[in-house]
C-alpha positions in Angstrom: 0.0 0.0 0.0 1.5 3.3 -1.0 1.6 6.5 1.1 -1.3 8.1 -0.8 -3.6 5.3 0.1 -2.5 5.2 3.7 -3.0 9.0 4.0 -6.3 8.8 2.2 -7.7 6.1 4.5 -6.3 7.7 7.6 -7.9 11.1 6.8 -11.1 9.5 5.6 -11.3 7.3 8.7 -10.7 10.2 11.0 -13.3 12.3 9.2 -15.9 9.5 9.3 -15.2 8.9 13.0 -15.6 12.6 13.9 -18.9 12.8 12.0 -20.2 9.4 13.4 -19.4 10.6 16.9 -21.1 13.9 16.2 -24.2 12.2 14.8 -24.3 9.9 17.7 -24.2 12.8 20.1 -27.0 14.6 18.2 -29.1 11.4 18.6 -28.3 10.4 22.1 -27.6 13.7 23.9 -30.3 15.8 22.1 -31.0 18.0 25.1 -27.4 19.0 25.5 -27.1 19.7 21.7 -30.4 21.6 21.8 -29.0 23.9 24.5 -25.9 24.5 22.5 -27.9 25.3 19.4 -30.2 27.7 21.3 -27.1 29.3 22.9 -25.7 30.2 19.5 -29.1 31.0 17.8 -29.3 27.9 15.5 -32.8 26.4 15.0 -33.1 23.3 17.1 -35.3 21.5 14.5 -32.1 20.9 12.5 -30.6 18.5 15.0 -32.2 15.3 13.7 -31.8 16.1 10.0 -28.1 17.0 10.6 -27.5 13.7 12.4 -29.2 11.8 9.5 -27.3 13.8 6.9 -24.0 13.0 8.6 -24.7 9.3 8.7 -25.8 9.4 5.0 -22.6 11.3 4.2 -20.4 8.7 5.8 -22.2 6.0 3.8 -21.8 8.0 0.6 -18.1 8.6 1.2 -17.3 5.0 2.1 -19.3 3.4 -0.6 -18.3 3.8 -4.2 -21.9 3.7 -5.6 -22.1 7.2 -6.8 -19.4 9.8 -7.5 -22.0 12.6 -7.4 -23.3 11.6 -3.9 -19.7 11.4 -2.7 -19.1 14.9 -4.0 -22.2 16.2 -2.2 -21.1 14.4 1.0 -17.7 16.1 0.9 -19.3 19.5 0.2 -21.8 19.0 3.1 -19.0 17.9 5.4 -16.9 20.9 4.5 -19.8 23.4 5.0 -20.8 21.6 8.3 -17.3 21.9 9.7 -16.9 25.5 8.6 -20.2 26.4 10.4 -19.1 24.3 13.4 -15.9 26.3 13.7 -17.8 29.6 13.7 -20.4 28.3 16.1 -17.9 27.1 18.6 -15.9 30.3 18.3 -18.9 32.5 18.9 -20.1 30.4 21.8 -16.6 30.8 23.4 -15.9 27.1 23.3 -13.0 25.2 22.0 -13.1 24.8 18.2 -10.0 22.5 17.9 -12.1 19.4 16.9 -14.0 21.2 14.1 -10.6 22.5 12.7 -9.3 18.9 12.8 -12.4 17.8 11.0 -12.2 20.4 8.2 -8.6 19.5 7.7 -9.5 15.8 7.5 -12.3 16.6 5.0 -10.0 18.6 2.8 -7.1 16.1 2.9 -9.5 13.1 2.3 -11.1 14.9 -0.7 -7.8 15.9 -2.3 -6.4 12.4 -1.8 -9.5 10.8 -3.2 -9.0 12.8 -6.4 -5.4 11.9 -6.5 -6.2 8.2 -6.0 -8.8 8.3 -8.8 -6.3 9.7 -11.3 -3.6 7.2 -10.3 -5.8 4.1 -9.9 -7.9 5.0 -12.9 
């Protein structure tokens, strides 16, 4: 296995783990998440759809069924992490994990393209 594949699977695994943990928290600790959303002015009715979208995004990235769905998943993950960085910043909370997540999304996406051009 070459370095590109190792870096791709490492960044993709980290990205999927972060989003899986986030979706799990949204589904199991809804009241805590609701309080956070209210604190920063986000509508709380987005909690469940965001959790479902994160799970569906993970499935889209890990399965090679549709390139278009994979592109949409990467875009959704990118926008989600950018908004998370801003939300954590304005709430006065640590935004280190969202920064790690956005870096993982970007690296995974770039290396996915690189793998596709090399592997064909």
